[in-house]
C-alpha positions in Angstrom: 45.7 40.5 101.3 45.6 43.1 103.9 46.8 46.7 103.1 49.5 48.0 105.0 47.7 51.6 104.9 45.0 50.2 106.8 47.3 49.1 109.7 48.2 52.8 109.9 46.5 55.3 112.2 47.9 58.7 110.8 48.4 59.1 107.2 50.3 62.4 106.2 50.1 63.9 102.9 53.1 66.1 101.9 54.1 68.0 98.8 54.1 71.3 97.0 51.6 73.8 97.4 49.0 73.0 94.4 49.7 69.1 94.5 46.2 68.4 96.0 47.2 67.6 99.6 44.1 69.1 101.2 41.4 68.1 98.4 43.0 64.7 98.7 43.5 64.2 102.3 39.6 65.2 102.6 38.5 62.3 100.1 41.0 59.7 102.1 39.5 60.7 105.2 36.1 60.5 104.3 36.6 57.0 102.5 38.1 55.9 105.9 35.6 57.6 107.9 38.7 59.4 109.8 39.1 63.1 110.5 41.2 65.1 108.1 43.1 68.0 109.5 44.5 70.5 107.1 47.7 71.7 109.1 47.5 75.3 107.7 43.8 75.5 108.5 44.4 74.3 112.2 47.1 76.6 112.5 44.8 79.8 111.6 41.9 78.5 113.6 44.5 78.0 116.7 46.2 81.2 116.4 42.9 83.0 115.3 44.9 84.6 112.6 45.7 83.8 108.8 49.2 82.5 108.1 49.9 85.4 106.0 49.2 87.8 108.9 51.0 85.7 111.4 54.4 85.9 108.9 53.7 89.5 108.2 53.2 90.6 111.9 55.4 88.1 113.9 57.9 86.8 111.2 58.7 83.7 109.2 60.6 82.2 112.2 58.0 82.6 114.6 55.2 81.2 112.0 57.8 78.0 111.5 57.9 77.7 115.4 54.4 77.6 116.0 53.7 75.4 113.1 55.9 72.9 114.4 54.3 73.0 118.1 50.9 72.5 116.3 52.4 69.6 114.1 53.6 67.8 117.1 50.2 68.2 118.9 48.3 66.9 115.9 50.6 64.2 115.8 50.1 63.3 119.6 46.2 62.2 118.9 45.6 58.7 119.9 42.7 58.8 116.9 43.2 57.7 113.3 43.6 60.6 110.8 44.6 62.1 107.6 46.9 65.2 108.0 47.7 67.5 105.0 50.7 69.3 105.6 51.8 72.6 104.3 54.0 72.8 101.4 57.1 74.1 103.4 56.1 71.9 106.8 58.6 68.7 106.2 61.6 71.4 105.1 62.0 73.1 108.6 63.7 71.6 111.8 63.4 67.9 111.7 59.8 67.8 111.1 60.1 65.0 108.4 62.0 63.0 110.8 59.8 63.5 113.7 56.7 62.8 111.3 58.4 59.4 110.0 59.6 58.5 113.2 55.9 58.3 114.9 54.3 54.8 115.5 51.6 54.5 113.1 52.1 56.9 110.4 52.4 56.8 107.0 53.9 59.7 105.1 52.6 60.2 101.2 54.8 62.7 98.7 52.0 63.7 96.1 54.6 64.5 93.4 54.5 66.6 90.7 56.3 68.4 87.7 57.3 72.3 87.5 55.3 72.4 84.4 52.2 70.8 86.0 52.2 72.9 89.0 53.0 75.8 87.1 49.8 75.5 84.9 47.6 74.7 88.0 49.1 77.4 90.5 48.9 80.2 87.6 45.3 80.3 88.0 45.0 80.2 91.7 47.8 82.7 92.5 45.3 85.3 94.1 44.5 82.7 96.6 48.2 82.0 97.3 49.9 84.9 98.8 53.8 83.3 98.5 53.2 83.7 94.3 50.4 86.4 94.2 52.6 89.1 93.1 54.5 86.8 90.3 53.5 88.1 86.9 54.1 85.5 84.3 54.1 82.0 84.0 57.8 81.7 83.1 58.6 83.6 86.5 56.4 81.3 88.3 58.1 78.3 86.6 61.4 79.6 87.7 59.9 80.0 91.4 58.3 76.7 91.7 61.7 75.0 90.0 63.8 76.6 92.5 61.2 75.5 95.5 61.1 72.3 94.4 64.8 71.7 94.1 65.4 73.2 97.8 62.7 70.9 99.1 62.9 67.4 97.3 65.4 66.0 99.6 63.0 66.5 102.3 59.8 65.5 100.2 61.4 62.5 99.1 61.7 60.8 102.6 58.1 60.1 102.5 57.6 56.5 102.8 55.4 56.7 100.0 55.3 58.7 96.4 52.6 59.1 94.1 52.8 61.0 90.8 49.7 63.1 90.6 49.7 64.4 87.0 46.9 63.0 84.7 44.9 61.9 87.9 41.7 62.8 89.3 41.5 63.5 93.1 39.5 60.0 92.8 42.1 58.5 91.2 44.8 59.5 93.8 42.8 58.3 96.8 42.3 55.1 95.3 46.1 54.7 94.7 46.5 55.7 98.2 44.2 53.2 100.0 45.6 50.5 97.5 49.6 51.2 98.5 51.2 47.7 99.8 
């Protein structure tokens, strides 16, 4: 039986920060021998500036416009690839519809619970400017819960949804490659 993902040319991973989009995306791309594009890193390379600095100097609206432009350019590539989105990318403009309406694209939501994300992100706060100033786990859980509530309607528009709790990156790669 042929795998439906094998027919696709672009695999788009989406989900909240800390859900493993970049790590899993790199591993899926490696297994398929196709390129991996981390949209946040791509934007930073194209703009020659960190996302934090872009937002601080030019504002969030400017960043979201640039994000959309770069997303469109990556989606227009004719090569097969794995694309890891930023956590907010699907939630602005009509980005999720634009992605889902492209031919040969499979969107995959890496879904996680608030407690799981809180535990994972609390130790990574210093590397994540949006949560760096949050002092304790309770406050972080409230922040994540609010964001997930706001974003879940966008994330749930993905063609596939995979729960990530208690799974290794390799488990997730195998599950993505086994989707039918």
